[in-house]
N, C-alpha and C positions, 0 to 999 in steps of 0.2 A: 301319180305324184312321186317324186324321188324321196329317198330316205334322208333323215337329218341325223347328223352325228353318228353315222354308221348303223343306226337302228332302222328298222322298217317303219316307215311313217304311213299311217292309214289316212285315207281321204275322209272327208266329212261324211260321205255316203256309207262308210263302214259302221256308222252309228245305227243305221237302219237294220231292223231284223230281217231275216232272209225270206222266209216264205211261210204260208199258213200250215203247210204240211209238216214243217219242221218244228212247230210250236204246239204245245198242248192247249187244252181249253183255258188254262190259267197262264198268263204270260210269264210268270216268275217275277214280275215287277209289281203290278197290282192286278186284281182280278179283271176279267174282260169287261164286265159291266161298268166298274168304276173307271177303268181306263177310257172306255168309250165316252162316258159322261165328261171326263176331264178334257179329252181331245175336242169334243163338241163345244165345250165351254171356251177353250182357248181359240179354236178356229170356227167361229159361228158361221153358218151358211148365210150369205147375204141375199140369196135369190128367194124372195118371198113367194114366188110362183110355184116352187117345188112343194110337193105334197108332204104332209106330216111324216108319212112313212119313209119317204126319201130323205127328209131332213134328219130323221133319227136313225138312219142306217148305221149299224154299229161301225165304229172307227177303231182301228188298231194301227200298229206301226207298219203293218204290211200294206194297208191301203191309204195311209196318211199322205204319202207322197203324191198319189193321184188326186186325193182330195185337195191338197194344198195347190197343186198345179191348176186344178179347176177353179179354185178361188182367185188365183192370180190371173187366170185367163179371162175372167170377167172384167178385169181392168183393161186388158188389151183390146177387147171387142169394142170399147168405147172409141168413138172417132175423135182422135186428138188432132186432127188436121186443122190448122189455123186458117180460117178463111182469108185473113189478111195476108197470108203468104203469097197470094197471087198479085198483090200490089207491091211486091218487093223483088228487086233484081240483084242477083249476085249469089255468092256461095252461102250455104245454110249456116256455116260457121263464120261469123263476122269478125274480122281482124283489121288491123291497119294495112293499107296497101303500100308495102315497102318496095315494090318493084317498079311501079309507074306513077302512083298517086301521091307524089311528094315533090317538094321544092326546097333546095338548100341541103345542108348537112344535118342529119338526124341520127341519133342512136336509138334503135328500136329493140325492146326486150325480146327474149327468146319466144315468149308466148304471143308476140306481135300485138300486145295490148298496152304496153308501157312505152313511153317515148321521152327522150331528152333532147332539147334543142342544142345544136352544136355549131350554129352559125348565127349571123346577125338576126334573121327573122325567118325561121323555117316553117314550112307548111306540110301537112299530110292529111289524107282523107282515108275513109274506110273502104273496104272492098265491096260493100253492099249499099244500094240506094233504094229509095222508096218514092212512089209517085201518087199514092192515094192512101187514105186512112190516117190514123193517129199513131204516132211513133214516139218512142222515148229511148234515150241512152244516158248513162251517167259518166261523169268525169271526176276522178279522184285527184284533187289538187295536192301535189307533193311539194310544190314551191309556190310562192305567191307573187312572182314577178309578172312581167308583161306577157300576156297571152290573150288570144282572141279565139273563142270556142263557139262553134255553131254548126252551120249547114252550108253546103255549096253544091253547085251543079257541075257536070262534066266540062262545061264550057269555060269555067273559071280558070284563069291563068295567073299564078302567083309568082312573085320574085322575092328578092331579099329585102325589099322595101314595102311591098304590098302583100297582104295575106287575106285570111278569111274575114269578110266584112268590108274589104276595101274595093271589091269589084261588084258590078251590078247584081249578079245572081248569087251572092253569098251574104250571109247574115251571121253576126257574131255578138257575143256578150264578153265584155272585158271587165272583170272584177278588180283588176289592179287599178285602173283609172275610173272605174265605176261608170262605164258608158256602154252603149250599144252601137254597132257599126253596120252600115249598109251604104257604102260610098261616103256618105256623110255620117256624122256622129252626134249623139245627144246623150244627156245624162240618163242613166238607167241602173236600177238594181242597188245592190249593196257591195261593199268591198269583201273580197274573199281572203282567206288565210290558208296556209299549208294545213292540211287535214280536213278541209271542207269538201263537200260533194256537190257538184253542179249537175242538175238534171236538165237535159236539153229536150224540149218537146216541140214537135211539129204536127200541126193539124192540116193535112192536105185536102180535107173536105171544105174547110172554111178559109184556108189560106192564111193561117196564123202560126207564129212562132213565139214561144214563151220559154222562160227559164225558171228554175227553182234553185235555191241555195239552202242545203241542209233541210229539205222538205218545205221551206218557206217559199211560197209562190211569189215571184217578183213581178208578176203581171205580164200582160201581152207586150212583147217587144216589137213585133212587126205583124201587121194585120192585112197586108196587101201583097203578099209574096206572089210571084208568077206561078200560074198553074196551066195545065193543058198538055197537049202532045209534045213529047220531047223534053218535058221538064220533070226531072227526077233529082232528088236531093240526097247527097252523101253527108254523113257526119264528118266534120273536119275541124282542124285546129291549126293555128299559127302561134309559134312561141319563140321567144328570144333565147339568147345563149344561156345554157345551163338550167333553163326552166324545165320542169318535168311534171308529167301527169300519168295516170293510168286510166284506161277506158274500161267500161263494163257495158257491152252491147247486149248482154243477156247470158253470158257464159256462167255467171254467178247470179244468185237472186239479187234483184235490185234492192238497194238499201231503202229507197224511197219511191216505191211504185205509185203511179198516179192512175186513178180509175179511168178506164176508157182508152188508155194509151198502152201500146204493145211494145215490148223490147224488140230490137231489130233481129235478135237471135231467139228462136223459139226455145222455151224451156223443155227439158226432157220429161214431158208430161206423163207418159206411161211409166217410166222408171220412177218418177216422183210419186205417183199413186201407189205403185208397188211397194216402195220403201216405206211410205206412211202406213200402209196396210200391214206389212211385216213388223214394223215397230209396234203397231197395235197388238199384234200377237205376243210380242215379247212382254209388253205391259201386262197382258192377261196372265202370262205365266208367273211373273213376279208378284202379282196380286192374288194368286190362287194357291191355297195349300191343300194337300191331299191327306185326309184323315183315313188311313188304311184300317184302323181299328173300328171306327164307326161306319166306314164305307161311304163317306160323303166328302164334298168339296167345301172348303172354307175360304171366305174372303179375308184378306189380311192387308196390313199396311205395307205397300210395296217399298217404302223407303228403308225398311229394315231387312229386305231380302238379302240372302247370302247363298253362294254356291256351296251346297253341302255334298254334292256328289250323288244325289238321288238319281238312279238310272232313268226313271220315268221322265223326270224333268230334263235331264241332260240330253236324252235322245230326242225329246220334243224340241228342245232348243237347237239341236243339231239340224233338224229338218228345216227350221226357220232360217238359220244361218247359212244353210246350203244355198238359199236364194238371196239372203240379205248381204252376205259378205262381198260378192262381186259389185253390188251397187255402191258399197261404201268406199270404193276406189275412185269414185267420180266426185269432183269438187263441188258441183252444184248440190248433189244429194247430201254430202257431208255437211255443208253449210246450212242447208234448208231443213234437213231432217235430224241428223245426229247432234250438231252443235246446239240447235234450238232445244232439243230434248234435254241435253245435259245442263244447259243454262236454266231451264225450267226447274230442274231438281234443286238448284241452289237459290231459287227465288224466295224460299221460305225464310232466308236470313240465317243468322248464326254463323259460327266458325266453319271453315271448309271441312274440318275433320268431323263435324257433326253430320255429314252427309256421306256415309260409307257406301251408298248405292253406286256412286261413280266408280269407286275402287272395284266393286264387285263386277260391274259391267266391263271394266277394262280387263279384269281376270277372264271374264267370259270371252272377250274378243281374242285374247291370246290363246285361249283353249280351243276355240272352234273355228277360227279363221286361219288361213294360210299366213305364214310369216310375211310374205310380200304384200298381202292384203292389209294386214295390220300396219305395216310400215307406211304404205301409201295413205291409209286412212288417217293415221296419226300426223303425218306430214301435212296433209290437206287441212286437218283440224287446227293445227297450230298456225298455219298460214292464214286461215280464215279468222282465227282469234286475233292475230296480229293486225290484220287488215281492219277488222271491226274496231279494235282498240285505237288504231292510228287515225281512222276516219270517222270518229264519233264526235258529235257536237260537245262543246264544253259547257258544263253547268257548274255553279259554285262548289258543290260537294263532289264533283268528278264522278258522279254516280254511274255513268255509262262506262267509263274506263275501269272502275272498280268491278263492275259486273263481269267484264271479260277477263280481268286479272284473276278473279276468284276461280273461274273455271280453269285458267292456265295453271294456277297453283294446285288445284285438285288433280289435274292430269299428271303434273310433275311429282305429286306425292306417291304415285304408283311406281314402284321401283323399276320394274321391267320396262315400262313406258319411258320413264325418266332416262334410263341408261341408253335406250335407243335414240331418243331425241337429242340428248347431249352429245352423243357420238356422231350422229348423222344429219341432224336437222338444224338445231338451234344456232350453230355457228357456221355451218356450211351452206345450207339452202337459204336461210333467212337470218337477218341480223336481229338477235333477240334484244340487243341494246335499244331498239326502237320502243320496246315496252317501257322504257324509262323516260320516254319523251312525252311531254305534255305541251300541247300548243297553247299559246296565250289566248284568253278570251277577249283581250283588250285590243288586239291588233296593234301592239305598241309600235311596230315598224311604220304603220300608216298613220295612226292617230297620235300615239305617243303620250306618255304621262305629262310631258312638258306642255302639250297642247291642252290636255284635260285640266291640269293643275299648274298653270304658268307661274303662280306665286306661292312661295312657301311661307309658313308662319308657325310660331309656337308661342305658348303662353309666356308672358313676361314674369310670371310669378316663380319661375324656375331659375336657379342660378346657373353659372357656367358648368358646374359639375352635375347638373340634372336634379339637384335637390330642391325641394319646394322652399321658397323663401317666405319667411313670416312677414316680411315687410311688403305691404300692399303698394303697388305702383299704379299711378294713373296712366291709362292708355292714351297714347298720343294720337293725333289725327292720322299720321302716317301708318302707325300700327293698326289703327282701326280699318283703314283702307286695305291693308295687307290681309288682315284677318277676314274681312268680308270677301275679298277675292279668293282667298284660300277656301272658305266655306262654300262658295259657289262652285269652285273646282271639285270639291268633294261630292257635291250633289251631282255634277256631271259624271263623275266616276261611278257613283252609285247607280245612276240611270243606265250607264253603258253596261255595267255588270248585269243589271236586271234584264 
């Protein structure tokens, strides 16, 4: 590792003690017995087949690295190969096919997962197809105009007038016009809005295609799709000018997974298991106190944990972060492991400043991770928070949005993290202004308040200045009709919100 600021920078491995021969019987941190008890408590051996003698083999900082490697190796020996992979054709990393699988003019994002229509009716498909099994992918709706989302075969030929769902071997859901398409069209589903998530499901064992909107199953759309030799289906979309979406084939955790259905892209199963296991070790550390005077371990409330600089704790954490830090550069793991852990800390309620553990964990990251690792981790964390905020369903109290905003505020309260994010991420990589956007729960553009409440009315007991009049006026027949129409409209609005 290179030096920082002219000084000699030590790698994370420098926290490890050198060798048994260079250390006396007492480590200089805590005595051998207490240290071994502590390390066994933090890193419990998960192999119940080992004998008690092997299980209680003394642990110290000289053999901890081998012990930790062995624990993590237990994760790797599990066969993570997905049997469904043999029913999938194409690259393991699934993206949009911007080289040959498109029609019309499209603007595709650098990650090849986001797309904007730039002509009358453009179409594009993914790089991977499936021919057996049950599969799912998600589409994050960034605009709510004319789009047809679904599945197509390699034989489908699209143009500026016909897209996904307009040809015999393609099937689509259109939430703008609330219809399904397969050459002909019929009513189906619900209207979508910007910020919604559409789940596209295909069952190639039963020959069915269905869709979900924000986890709500819209029902089977097609139940007799063609199956057999030569029939393989690609995720596909057709969209009109300036309409935009982002795909999630499995590069990130699915927001709304469906039991029995597999994302087109396999999750990083081994790394995911490792990350959860390592995070478990961190939790053990922050919940355990070492009483050196009494020579015993104490359980404590992890929410009050602080980095005090105890050598035993820091060296133990350094061993964990030696494995944990590289994993936190991967977007899937940041979102599934780190973000969910931090969100869980805030679930107890109360003001953000009442949860100092997040600040302590950020201090720890800056202390034990390389700068480039912290930078990438924070960038992915903020992008995941922004995406989760932007594509969360609306409820009257905006509970989902507040949930993600609270963690964003907690991260930005950390000075060093805030300075980096303000200088390099919040205005350069992503547009933080999106955090101030709230999508309408009423779909005003489609339904509209005028449709819900076509007639306005106000009590006649108020004068022109809005003051209550003491003089009682008899309600005319016209006013009665207007009032009743208004009250019916209010009931429709109430039901729409519910």
